[in-house]
N, C-alpha and C positions, 0 to 999 in steps of 0.2 A: 709183690714188693714187701720186704720185711724191714722193720725198724727196731733196733735194740738201743733203748735209752737207759742209762744207769748212772748212779752216783748219789752223793749226799744232798745235792740241791734238788729236793723234791718239787720245789716251786718252779724252777726252770724246766724240769721234766714235764710238769703239768702244763706249762705254757707251750712246750714243744708239741705235746699231744693235742692241745687245743688248736694250735696252728694247722695241724693236719686236718682236724675236723672242719676248720673254717674253709680251707681250700676245697675240701670235698663238698661242703655245702654250697660253695659258690659255683661249683661245676655241675652239681646234680641236685635238682629240686626234691628228689626222693632220698637224699642222703640219710636223713634221720631214720628212715625205715630199714637202712642197711648198716646200722651202727650198733655194735654190741660191745659191752664192757664186761670182762670176767675177772673175778677175784682169783688170783693164781695160787694163793696159799694152800688151797685144798683142791685145786683143779686137777682132773685126771687127763692123761693124754687123749683118751677117747672123747672127752668133752671138748678138748681143744680142737681135735680133728673135726668133730661135728660142727662146731661153730665156724671154723675156717674153711671147711670144704663146702659149706652151703652156698648155693648159687645166689647171686644178688637178686633182689626183688625188683623187677622192672627197671634195672639199672645195669651199668657196666662194672661198677665197683662195690665192694663190701669192705667195711672197716671193722676190724676186731682188735680191741685193746685189752691186753692181759697184764694185770698188775701183780708183780711179786712172784712170778713163776720161776724165772731163771735164777733168782737168788736162792731158791731151795736147793740148787746144785752147788752152792758154796761148800767147799770141803769142811770148813770149821763152823759155819753158822747156819748151814742149811739143814735139809732132811738128814736122817741118820742112815748109815750103812747101805744095804741093798736098795732101799727105796730111792736114795739119792742117785745111785748109779743107774738104776732102771729109768729114772726120769731123764737124766742127762743123755743116756743112750737113745731114748725114745725121741727126745727133741732133736738131737743130731740127725737121726734118721728121717724125721718128718720135715724139718725146715726146708730142705731143697724141694719138697713136694707140695709146698703151699701153692694153691692155684693162682695163676696170674691175675685173676679177678679180685683177689683178696689183698687188702693192705693189712698186714699183721704187725701190730705195735706191741713190743714187749717192753714194759716200763718197770724198772726195778730200782731198788736202792743200791748201796755199794756192792759191787761184785768183786770177789777176791781174784787176784791175778791168776790163780790156778783153777778158777772155775772152769770146768771142762767145756761147758757150752760156749763161754766167752772165748776161750782159746780156740775152739773149733771154728766158731763164726769168723774170728779174725783171720784164720788161715784160709777158710773157704772163700771169704770175700776177696782175698788176694789172688785167688785162682780164677776169678770171673773175668771174662773179656770186657765187660762193662760193669765194674763193681757198684757204681752209684745207682745203676738201674736195677740192681739185684737186692742189695741190703745196705742200710745206713746204720752205722754204729757210732754212738756219741756218748761221751762221758761228761756228766754235769757235776761240777763242784762249786760250792758257794765261794764268792770272792773272799780273800783274807781281809781282815779289818783294815790293813794298810791300803788296800785297793778300793775300799768301799766308797770314798768320796768321788772317785772317777766313775765308779759304777752308778752312783746316784745321779751324777750329771748326765751320763748316757741314758739312763732310764727316764730322766726328765725330758730330754730331747725327744725320745721315742714317744712320750706322752703329749708332745706338742708344747712343752714348756722349757724352762732353763733354770739352772741353779748357779749362783755365784759359788766359787770354790770355797770361800770361808763358810758359807751356809751349808754346803755339802759336808764339809769337815765337821761342823758342829753337829749335824744330824748323825753322821757316822759315829761320832764320839758317844752320842746318847744311845745308839743301837748296838754297839759292839760290847762283847764281854769275853774275856779270856781269849782274845784274838779270834773269836768266832762271831758269826753273823746270822741272825734270823732273817733270811732273805725275804720271806713272805711279809714280815712286819716292815722291813725296809721299803719294799715296793708299795705297801699300803700308805706309809708315811709320805713317800714321794708323790703319789697320786693326790693325797689330801693337800699337800702344800702347793702343787702345781695348780690344782683347782682353785685354791684360795688366792693365789697370785693373779689368776685370771689374765694371762697373757703377758704379765710382767716377770722379770727375773726374780726368782726366790732369793730373799736376802736372809742374813743371820737374824734380823729382827723378826721375820716371819717364822723362823724356826723357834726362836724364843717364845713367840706368842702362841704357837699351835702345839708345840711339843713340850711335854712337861719338863720343867727346868731341873727336876730331880733326876739324877742319872738312874737308868734302869738297874744299875748294879745294886742300888739300895733296895729296890723291890726284890731282886733275886735273893739278896741276903736274908730278907724277911721270910721269903717263901722257903728257902733252904732250911732255916731254923724251924719253921713250922713242920716241914717234912721230916726233919730229924727229931722233932718234939723236944727241942732245947728251949725251955721256958725262959731262961735268963737272956739268951741271945735274941729270941723272938721279941720279947717285950722291949729290949733295948733298941732293936731295929725299928720296931713299931713306933716307939716314942720319938726316935730320930726323924722318922718320916712325918709324924704329926707336928713336930716343932718346925719342920721346913715347910709346912703348909699343905701337905697332900690332903685333898678332900676325903672325908670318911667314906663316901660311897664309891669313889674310885679305888681306894684301898680295898674295900670289901669286894668289889668286882674282881680285882686281881686275885684275891684269896679264893673266891668262889671258882674262878677259872682254874686255878692250880689244883684244887681238890676234885674238880670234875675230870681233869686230866689224869689225876692219880686213880680215880675210880675207873675210868676207861682203861687205864694201864693194867689194873689188877684184874679186870674182867678178861682182857686179852690174855694175860699170863695164865689165868685159871683155865682158859679154853685151850691151852697148849701152844699159844703163839710164842715163838722164840723171842727172847729179849732183844735180839738184834733187829727184829722187825718193827719194834715199837716206834722208832723215829719216823719211819715211812707211814705207818698206819695212823699215828697221832699228829703228823705234820709238824714235827719239831726237829731241830738239829740233833745229831748223834749224841753229843755230850748231855743234852737235856733228856734224851731218851734213856740214857744210862742212869741218870739221876732219878727219873720217874720210876724206873724199874726197881731200884733199891728202896725208894721211899714207899712205893706201893706195897712192897712185901713187908716192910716194917709196920705199916698200919693194918693191912688186911682188909678184905671186902666189908665185913660187918661193921667195923669201926668207921670206914670211909662213908658208908651209907648213913650212919648216925651223924657224922660230921656234916654231910650235905643237908640233912634234915635240920640240923641246928643252924646252919648258915641261912637257910630259908627263913627261919624264925627271926634271926638277927636282922636280915634284910627288911623283912616286913615291919619289925619294930622301929627301925630307923626311918623308913619311908612314911610310916603313919604318925611319927612323932612320939610314939610310946617310949622310945629309948633314946638316950643321948648317944650320938654316933661314935665319938672317940671312946667313951666308956664301954659301950656295948662290944666294940671290936676288941678292946683290951681284955675284957672278961672272957670273950670267946678264945682269944689266944692263950690265956692262962688255963682255961678249961681243957683245951686240946693238948697243951704241952705239960699238963700238971702231973703226969705220971700214972693217972688212972687209965682205964681202957678207953677213955673217950666218952663222948655223949651217948646216952642210952635212951 
């Protein structure tokens, strides 16, 4: 049995893979011994065959999850030239020969419409007498911002709770940006609010109480300005957040998270990872991946490592009381955006 899961909603794909694991574990007490996950970005066809052709250990089934392999066959964002064609041809030749004892899950980001493996799989599936017993192909895309309130309500019901529509709309408004949605963050907030409501319907008061009243747009603007090293905008956005009452340690945590993401992005780029793979590997929406790619290149690895070291000192200073929180963060922002090469 083969599964091909692809699309921009990496969170939904991860949940679909987890559901397969859960079903296999429920049916087989030795499932964990027959579960292999492979990073597809550098995987060879020989390695794929070796893992998929192996006999299950004291069991009837073997699960092999391969992340990011089919995306390498994308004509515009995958491997280059002959390597891409050889991989696509090899996959097309091998997939019909996957042993019946193996459940092979191919989990990818967005696949281009003319991806040769996707096109072949779609055609091959239609030729099967029982397509659903041979291969499952599903595309996962995050809900648009306009559909997020209903998604939140459905998610709450699945978690054993319920959301009033006005509460779902308020939460969706706080989580949406440029008509795009961070589904992983949305799922986390729904779970938190359902747990807090403890069997009662989540209300807009609950959302106001547990979710920051400051729109995430303000945070993103500050992070964008830091990434672009625009001192004037960064200081202006920082002061706006401080005036609205955002706690210094929360602000600092958000800044630290952004620079850690930038550092991870630059390491991936330096290792040869295509920029198009960053959203999947970093667990962010595509538009955030594109932004991280550009900002990481502007900073560079040495500067980012210096920034992270400086942030550690700022965090320690605030938590020990050696530094005033708002002042320490503003001095950090000025230092990072000041036009010099950054902290040394």
